[in-house]
C-alpha positions as CSV (number, residue, x, y, z in Angstrom):
1,M,-26.9,-14.7,9.5
2,T,-24.2,-14.7,6.8
3,N,-20.5,-15.2,6.7
4,Y,-20.0,-12.0,4.8
5,R,-17.4,-9.4,5.9
6,V,-17.1,-5.7,5.0
7,A,-13.7,-4.6,3.8
8,I,-12.7,-0.9,3.4
9,D,-9.4,0.3,1.9
10,I,-8.7,4.0,2.6
11,G,-6.1,5.4,0.3
12,G,-4.9,8.9,-0.5
13,T,-6.7,8.8,-3.9
14,D,-9.6,6.4,-3.5
15,I,-11.7,4.6,-0.9
16,K,-12.5,1.0,-2.0
17,A,-15.2,-1.0,-0.2
18,A,-16.4,-4.5,-0.6
19,V,-18.6,-7.2,0.9
20,L,-16.6,-10.5,0.8
21,D,-17.7,-14.0,1.5
22,E,-15.8,-16.6,3.6
23,K,-13.7,-17.5,0.5
24,L,-12.9,-13.8,-0.2
25,N,-15.2,-13.7,-3.3
26,F,-16.8,-10.3,-4.0
27,V,-20.5,-10.1,-3.2
28,D,-20.6,-6.3,-3.6
29,Y,-18.1,-3.5,-4.4
30,Q,-17.8,0.2,-4.8
31,K,-15.1,2.8,-5.1
32,I,-15.3,6.5,-4.5
33,A,-12.7,9.3,-4.5
34,T,-11.2,9.9,-1.1
35,P,-12.7,13.1,0.4
36,D,-10.4,16.0,1.0
37,N,-11.1,15.6,4.7
38,I,-11.6,19.3,5.0
39,N,-15.0,19.9,3.3
40,E,-16.1,16.3,3.2
41,F,-14.9,13.8,5.8
42,I,-13.6,10.2,5.4
43,V,-15.3,9.0,8.5
44,D,-18.7,10.1,7.2
45,K,-18.2,8.2,3.9
46,V,-16.9,5.1,5.7
47,Y,-19.9,5.1,8.1
48,A,-22.4,5.5,5.2
49,I,-20.8,2.7,3.2
50,V,-20.8,0.3,6.1
51,E,-24.3,1.1,7.1
52,Q,-25.5,0.7,3.4
53,F,-23.8,-2.7,3.1
54,Q,-25.2,-3.8,6.5
55,N,-28.8,-2.9,5.5
56,K,-28.5,-4.2,1.9
57,H,-27.1,-7.6,2.9
58,A,-28.7,-8.0,6.3
59,L,-25.3,-8.4,7.9
60,S,-25.5,-9.8,11.4
61,P,-23.1,-10.0,13.0
62,L,-21.3,-7.2,11.3
63,Y,-17.6,-7.7,10.7
64,V,-15.6,-4.7,9.3
65,G,-12.0,-4.8,8.3
66,I,-10.4,-1.5,7.5
67,S,-7.1,-0.9,5.7
68,S,-5.9,2.7,6.0
69,A,-3.0,4.9,5.0
70,G,-1.1,6.3,7.9
71,V,0.5,5.0,11.1
72,I,-2.1,2.8,12.7
73,D,-2.5,1.7,16.2
74,E,-4.0,-1.7,15.1
75,T,-4.8,-2.8,18.7
76,N,-7.1,0.2,19.3
77,G,-8.1,1.0,15.8
78,I,-6.8,4.5,15.8
79,V,-5.0,6.5,13.2
80,D,-1.9,7.5,15.2
81,Y,0.0,9.7,12.8
82,T,-0.4,10.9,9.2
83,G,1.8,12.8,6.9
84,P,0.5,15.5,4.5
85,T,-1.3,13.0,2.2
86,I,-4.6,13.0,4.2
87,P,-5.2,16.1,6.4
88,N,-7.2,16.1,9.6
89,F,-7.0,12.3,9.8
90,M,-4.8,11.8,12.9
91,G,-6.7,10.6,15.9
92,T,-9.5,8.9,13.9
93,N,-10.9,6.0,15.9
94,F,-12.7,3.4,13.8
95,H,-13.9,1.4,16.7
96,E,-15.7,4.4,18.1
97,L,-17.0,5.4,14.7
98,L,-18.6,2.1,14.0
99,A,-19.8,1.3,17.5
100,P,-23.4,2.5,16.8
101,L,-23.6,-0.2,14.1
102,N,-22.5,-2.9,16.6
103,A,-19.6,-3.7,14.3
104,K,-16.7,-5.9,15.2
105,V,-13.8,-4.0,13.7
106,D,-10.2,-4.8,12.7
107,V,-8.0,-1.9,11.5
108,F,-4.7,-2.3,9.7
109,N,-2.1,-0.1,8.1
110,D,-2.7,-0.4,4.4
111,V,0.6,-2.0,3.6
112,N,0.2,-4.5,6.4
113,A,-3.3,-5.3,5.0
114,A,-1.9,-5.7,1.5
115,L,0.8,-8.1,2.7
116,L,-1.7,-10.1,4.7
117,G,-3.9,-10.2,1.6
118,E,-1.0,-11.5,-0.5
119,L,-0.3,-14.2,2.1
120,Q,-3.9,-15.4,1.9
121,F,-3.4,-16.5,-1.6
122,H,0.4,-17.1,-2.0
123,H,3.0,-18.9,0.0
124,Y,6.6,-17.7,0.3
125,D,9.3,-20.0,1.7
126,A,11.2,-17.1,3.3
127,E,11.0,-16.7,7.1
128,N,11.1,-12.9,6.9
129,I,9.1,-11.0,4.2
130,F,9.2,-7.3,3.5
131,C,6.6,-5.7,1.3
132,L,6.8,-2.1,0.0
133,T,4.0,-0.6,-2.0
134,L,4.5,2.1,-4.6
135,G,1.4,4.3,-4.9
136,T,0.4,7.8,-3.8
137,G,3.2,7.4,-1.3
138,I,5.5,4.5,-0.3
139,G,4.7,2.3,2.6
140,G,6.3,-0.8,4.1
141,A,5.3,-3.9,6.1
142,F,7.5,-6.6,7.7
143,Y,6.2,-10.1,8.4
144,N,7.9,-13.0,10.2
145,Q,6.3,-16.4,9.6
146,A,6.4,-17.3,13.3
147,L,5.7,-13.9,14.9
148,G,3.5,-12.2,12.3
149,L,3.5,-8.5,11.6
150,Y,6.0,-6.2,13.2
151,N,4.8,-2.7,13.9
152,G,7.3,-1.3,16.3
153,E,7.0,0.2,19.8
154,R,4.9,3.2,18.7
155,H,3.3,1.6,15.6
156,R,5.7,3.5,13.4
157,A,8.0,0.7,12.1
158,N,8.3,0.3,8.3
159,E,7.5,3.9,7.5
160,I,10.1,3.7,4.8
161,G,8.6,6.6,2.7
162,Y,10.2,9.0,5.1
163,L,13.7,7.6,4.5
164,L,16.5,9.3,2.5
165,Y,15.6,12.9,3.0
166,R,17.8,14.8,0.5
167,H,18.7,18.4,1.5
168,S,19.4,19.4,-2.1
169,D,15.8,19.1,-3.2
170,Q,14.1,18.6,0.2
171,L,12.5,15.4,-0.9
172,T,12.1,12.0,0.9
173,F,12.2,8.6,-0.6
174,E,8.5,8.5,-1.4
175,Q,8.5,12.0,-2.8
176,R,11.1,10.9,-5.3
177,A,10.2,7.2,-5.9
178,S,6.4,6.8,-5.4
179,T,4.1,6.3,-8.4
180,S,2.8,9.8,-7.8
181,A,6.4,11.0,-8.1
182,L,6.8,9.1,-11.3
183,K,3.7,10.8,-12.7
184,T,5.0,14.2,-11.7
185,R,8.3,13.5,-13.4
186,M,6.5,12.4,-16.6
187,Q,4.6,15.7,-16.7
188,D,7.7,17.8,-15.9
189,Y,9.5,16.1,-18.8
190,G,6.6,16.9,-21.1
191,F,5.7,13.2,-21.7
192,Q,3.1,13.2,-24.5
193,F,0.7,10.9,-22.7
194,K,0.9,13.0,-19.5
195,D,0.7,10.6,-16.5
196,D,-0.3,7.4,-18.3
197,V,2.1,5.0,-16.5
198,P,1.3,1.9,-18.6
199,K,1.9,3.9,-21.8
200,L,5.3,5.0,-20.4
201,F,6.4,1.4,-19.9
202,E,5.0,0.5,-23.3
203,L,7.0,3.2,-25.0
204,A,10.1,2.4,-23.0
205,E,10.0,-1.2,-24.2
206,Q,9.9,0.2,-27.7
207,Q,13.1,2.1,-26.8
208,D,11.5,5.6,-26.8
209,P,14.4,7.8,-25.5
210,L,12.2,10.0,-23.3
211,A,10.3,7.1,-21.7
212,L,13.5,5.3,-21.1
213,N,15.1,8.3,-19.5
214,I,12.2,8.9,-17.1
215,L,12.1,5.3,-16.0
216,E,15.8,5.0,-15.6
217,Q,15.9,8.0,-13.3
218,W,12.9,7.0,-11.3
219,S,14.0,3.4,-10.9
220,Y,17.3,4.6,-9.6
221,D,15.5,6.3,-6.8
222,V,13.4,3.2,-6.1
223,A,16.5,1.0,-6.0
224,E,18.2,3.3,-3.5
225,G,15.3,2.8,-1.0
226,I,15.2,-0.9,-1.5
227,A,18.9,-1.1,-0.6
228,Q,18.1,0.6,2.7
229,V,15.4,-2.0,3.4
230,Q,17.9,-4.8,2.7
231,I,20.4,-3.4,5.1
232,I,18.0,-2.8,7.9
233,Y,15.8,-5.9,7.7
234,D,17.8,-8.5,5.8
235,P,14.6,-10.2,4.6
236,G,14.4,-13.4,2.6
237,V,12.2,-11.8,0.0
238,I,11.2,-8.2,-0.8
239,L,7.8,-7.8,-2.5
240,I,6.9,-4.7,-4.5
241,G,3.1,-4.0,-4.5
242,G,0.8,-1.2,-5.6
243,G,-0.8,-0.8,-9.0
244,I,2.5,-0.4,-10.8
245,S,3.4,-4.0,-9.7
246,A,1.2,-5.1,-12.6
247,Q,4.2,-4.4,-14.8
248,G,5.8,-7.5,-13.3
249,E,9.2,-8.5,-14.6
250,T,9.4,-5.3,-16.8
251,L,9.3,-3.2,-13.6
252,L,11.9,-5.4,-11.9
253,N,14.2,-5.2,-14.9
254,Y,14.5,-1.4,-14.3
255,I,14.9,-1.6,-10.5
256,V,16.8,-4.7,-9.5
257,P,20.1,-4.2,-11.4
258,K,20.5,-0.8,-9.7
259,I,20.2,-2.0,-6.1
260,K,23.8,-3.2,-5.8
261,Q,25.0,0.4,-6.5
262,F,23.8,1.3,-3.0
263,L,25.2,-1.7,-1.2
264,P,28.8,-2.6,-0.2
265,P,30.7,-4.8,-2.7
266,D,29.4,-8.4,-2.7
267,Y,26.8,-7.6,0.0
268,G,23.9,-9.3,-1.9
269,H,20.2,-8.7,-1.4
270,A,17.0,-10.6,-1.1
271,N,15.0,-12.0,-4.0
272,I,12.9,-9.1,-5.3
273,K,9.5,-9.9,-6.6
274,T,6.2,-8.1,-7.5
275,T,3.2,-9.1,-5.5
276,Q,1.0,-11.7,-7.2
277,T,-2.3,-10.5,-5.8
278,Q,-2.6,-7.7,-8.3
279,N,-6.0,-6.3,-7.2
280,H,-7.6,-5.6,-3.9
281,A,-4.9,-7.2,-1.7
282,S,-5.6,-4.7,1.0
283,L,-9.3,-5.5,1.1
284,F,-8.5,-9.2,1.5
285,G,-6.0,-8.5,4.2
286,A,-8.3,-6.2,6.1
287,V,-10.7,-9.1,6.9
288,S,-8.1,-11.9,7.1
289,R,-8.3,-12.2,10.9
290,F,-12.1,-12.7,11.2
């Protein structure tokens, strides 16, 4: 018997998987490209990874925490709704999938898991915390220190990526302001390093005109969405996660000054921070309740 737990993070681009000990140290880790879920299926890969870890590390009992993109019925472990990012995923039941392995399973929306992972390592004084992640899409999570996560009546709360549909270009908030949208913008503008986001920030800090222009436009779209979060939730702190959060204060310097443009005069907004758990927060959060 061990105190190890298996954590799986299913994203639109990659599936990350780890075996973690009771202190959330890595015992094993692997990352694969997310199958297209048409010719190869996510459930097959997840099952194979969990079974491999179970056999390799003699895991008994088997605890599996899953963080997944999409609207998740966290009580029943079901993918309740997905947008176009991952086809054929709606209705996936992870409890049923892993039942043959006698697994005890927790399933979370990926941003919920990321926020829970952040809170495993870092304390925030705010009573209400909102986390948004910028990645393949944009997701949100809302946490109250006394009540925990808020998911809504039909598990669809915090799906902020669908906000701000704009008829002129038929794009939503996440289609304009996600990291994927930033990469598309970079390529559309003929950025010499294609979709290398760290290089974009590096050149912008050197006052490269094209890099600055791209980041100014993109951060304007990000700020518009954050203003909506402020109005709806009135949190004490808003955390920005996802890989791009590694840019830290540099990222915030582009976004934060623009937020007030989308709020009434003197309205004010929460303290905006980047998450401190830069890597694997969703893996940590996925097993946080075992």
